[in-house]
N, C-alpha and C positions, 0 to 999 in steps of 0.2 A: 340480436335479438330474437326471439322466436316470433313464428311468421304471424299468429292471432296476435287482437290486443294482448289479451293476458288469458294466458291457461288456467284452465280449470278441474280440476281430479278429486278425487280419494286417495286413502292410505289405510292401511290397518297392520295389525302384528296376530289375525286369525287367534281370538282369545277363546277359552277353554276354562268352564267355569273348574273350580280347585276337588268340586265334587260329585264332577260328569263321569256319567258313567263310558267303560275304558273303548267304544266306538264315537265318542262324543267327537273328539279330535278329524275323523276322517271325514265326519257328516258338516265341521266347519271349516275341513280345507271345501272340500266341494264346495259349501256357500259361499268361502270369498271367491271361489274363479267364476259363479253363478254372479256375483257382483261385480266384476270385472267384465265379463259381456254385460250387461245391461249397461255400464256407465262407457261403454263401447255404443251401444245405439240408441243411446238417449245424444250421444254427442259431445259428452264428456272428451280431455285431450289428453289425462295423464292417470291411471291407475300407480299406487304399490306397494308392496308388500315389504316390512319390516322383520329383520334377525331380530327375534333372542333364543336364547338357551332354558326354558324355564318350565315350569310342568304347565302353568294358567295359560301360556302361549301354543300354537302347534305352526311356528314359523322359524324354527333352523334353517331352513334351507326357502329364500326365497324366490331362489331361481328355479326351481321344481315347481310352485306352484304359481309363478308368472309364464315358466312351461306348458304349464297347461292351461292356464287365461290366454297365450296364446293361439291357439287352438278352438280359441272360442268366439275370437276379437280379432278384426281385421285390420283398423285405423288408429286404435288408442293407445301411447307410447308405457311403455312398461317397465318399470323402476323399480331397484334396492329402494325401502325407507325407514331403516341402512339398510347397510354391510358395514358388518362389525369388523373392520379392517384390520383393526388393530390384532385381532386376533385369530385370523383367516391367513392362509396364502396364499399373496398376489398370481398367484399363476392361474392356481384354481378361480379363485375370483373371473380373472381374464377370460380364460375358458371356458366359465358358466357361460359366464354374460356375453359373450362373443359366440355362445352353442345358440344363446334365447335372443338373439340379434336375425341369425341365420332363419330356427327357427319360423320369427315370427316377420320377416323380410324387412329387417332393420331400423325397430320400434324398441331396438333395449338401451337401458341407463344404470347406470351405476352411481349410487349417491352414498360415498361415501363418509362411516364417522367412525368415532372412537363407544360408540354405546351407551347409553343407559344404565346399563347395568352389567354387575359382572363376571356373572360366570360362567363366559367362551373365554376368560382367560386360565383358570386353573385349568379347564376340560380338556382347554389344545395344552399346555403347560406351559403357560406365559406367566410370567414374575407380573404379576401391580406394580410393584416398583418401578418398572420399564412403559407406563402408560401415556406416557407422553412419545417417547424414540419409537418404540414400537411402531407406533401410525405416522408420525415422520418417515422414517424408514421404507415401510413399507407404500405405504401412500405414494413414493420416491418411484419404487418399482413397478406399481403398477402404469404409472405415466411415461414409465421408458418400456413396457410391454407393448400399451396401446401406442407406441409410437413405431416403435420397429417390429420388425418378422426376427430379428435376432437380438438376443441382446447380451450385453456384460456387463453386471451390475454384481459389489459386494457390499458385504453389511453385517450388523452383528447379531441381531435375531433369525438370522438365515444362512442355510447354505448358498457361495455366490454359485455364479449364471457366469458362463464362457460362451462366448459364439453360439448360447443353446436358443431354436426356434421354438419359437410358440406357435401350438395352434391349437383351434382354427383361426381364423382371424376373420373377424363381422365382417358384415357388407356395410358397416357407418365409416367411415375414416374421420376422423377418430371418433370410436366409440366413443357418445357422453356419459361423463364422467363430474358427479357434481359434491361439491364439497359440504356437510350438513356441520351446521354450528349449532351452538345454543345463545348465549349470551355472553362468551366469552370472548373478550377482543382479542388476545394474539390467536385465535383460532379464523376469526374474520379477517384477522392482514393477514394468518398464511393464503386464506381462498383467494385475497387481492393479489398477491404477491407472483402464486404461479397463474393466475386471471383463471382461476374454474367457475364456472358457475356457482351459485352460493345460497344452500336451503338453509334459511332462519327456522329454527322452531320454535314454536311461542305457546307458551303454556300454560302461563297464568303471568298475571301482571296487568299493567297498563300495555299494550301495544308500540304507543307516542313515545314510549321507553326505551324502545327498542331500535325505531328510528335514525341515531344517529350510529345505528351500527351497521346499514348500507354506505352510508355517509363516506364512514370508516374503507368500510372493503372497495367503495370508488378513487378516496385516497391513496388506498394502497397500491393501485394499478387494476383494480375490475375492471371488462368489460362488460361480464358474460352475461347472461338473465341471473334475475335470482327471484326465488323462492319463500312463498309463505308457506311455514305447517304448522294447521290448527285443529284441534279440539272445535269439533262445531256438528249439528243436526239441524233439517231439515222439516219443516211437515206443513198442514195446510193452515195450525192456525199458530202463534208464539205459546201458546199453553200447552198443545199437543207437542210440538215439540221438546219443551223443557220439562213434563212431564213422563215424557218417554226417553232422556236423554239421562235427565239426573236422576235417578238409583242406578245406572249400570255404569254413569261416569264416577259416583261417588261410591262406588263400590269401590273399583278400580282404584283413586285414586287412595280413596283411604288404606285398601290395604298395601300399598307402595306409601304410604306414607308412616305407616307403620313401624316398615321397614329402616327407614329412615331418618324419623324422629319428628315430620311434619306433625299438625294437628289438625284433628279430623275436622271433614267436610262439613259443609252445611247449604240447606236449600238458600236461606238470602243472600250470604255470599254467590253461592252458584246463581243467580237471578243478577244480581249488580253486575256477573262477570258476563253474560250476556248483554249488556247494555252497550250502545255505540264503542264509548273510547273501554271493553271489556275486553277480556279472552278466551272466550266463546262466543261463535259463530251459529248461535243457536233462534231461530225462529219460523216464521213462515217468509215465504218465497223472496218476497219484495222486500221484508224486510233484511234478508240474509245477505240480497244485491246490493242494497245500501252499506250494508255494513262492508262488502268486499273495497265497495268503490269507498269510505271512507276508510278502510286500509290505506287502497294504491294510492288515495291523495296523501297520502303519509308516505311511502315505502314508492309508490311507481314501480312496483313491483312485476314481474312478467307472469309466475303460476300460483295459482292459491290454491294448493293441498288442505283437504278436510279429514279428519281421523271420525265420520261416523261409527263405524262397525267398533264400539268399545262393549268389553264386558261381556254381560249379558240381553243385552238388544236385540231382539226379537228380527231374524233373518228377513220376515214380512216389510217393518216399518225397516231398515234399512233399505231394501230394495226400492221401496217409497218413496224414501228420501235420497235415495239415489237418482229415480225418476224424474221429483222435484227438482231439482238441484241440475241436470242435462236440461232438460225442459222449457223452464219458468227461469231460473234464476241465473244462470249461462248465459241467453240470450239478452235478458235487460243489462248485464256488467261488461258481454264484448263490447253491445251495441255502445253504453256511455264510455266505456273507456275510447272507444274510436272518434266517435264526436270531439272526445276531447284533445286528444290524439290529432284531429284531423286541420289541414293544413287552413289557415285564416282568408277568407274571402276578401278579391280585391288586390 
């Protein structure tokens, strides 16, 4: 398990407005790096950048952005959130994150997933009909690459390797590889059987409904750390947090919803989801800590990652939310989790 009672961090996808000017992606990338630098400064444990290949995100190469952040930080762990392994080349993914690991002094992680969008599949010449097989095959190769300096491997969707040496090698041995899952039980079982750390994304519904998936992971053989990845925001008051986050959050969810046939969002449903048993971690520092602790009582997870930089939330507001998360929320959570896990006296 992780060294501290629970790791707390942030992740994002470098959102860019569809009507933004041509310089906006450059600005948003620099802002993402600044946000990670502040997260490091205020004592957060992890920062993640996810991979997307759409106009509304500037994060097609997370390792590049994380490498810039490595030069602005000293201790925070740097992870993809996620790397869309199904459509990428595992050799290049391994090399990119091994390089990041060297650059950061051993702070890199890969969070491998199948992705929530499909643009990368035709972009890199893959057939969506092979969706499941692509991920299984490429995950197998990625794990072989991190385990061995020379690899012999063959599969259906990539040229074989015969005693091929792959460099550079990372500082960490092994380079951490997390498996990102949604609510799909077979994916949870795969993580357990491979005994990989598991990151469970919850972006809707009641989190308690997902708690059995962690038990399923353990039953399948998983002994590694687990993470919850959720949407959230922190401000001085609950009203300020909700009023800042809701317009940006609803804009993103409505845009995605129109593509997928979901109904529109509304403020009443959003506010309900910020309650103690809801999917959004939105509120003042003490309430945010209370909710993380409630989730910990359900999941006993080792890591909590929160997506605060979403849509057009102003950079200054994200920075303040990160500051509050690191200086007020995280200490409360760590102290209480440590107390709960302390051995009984006597």
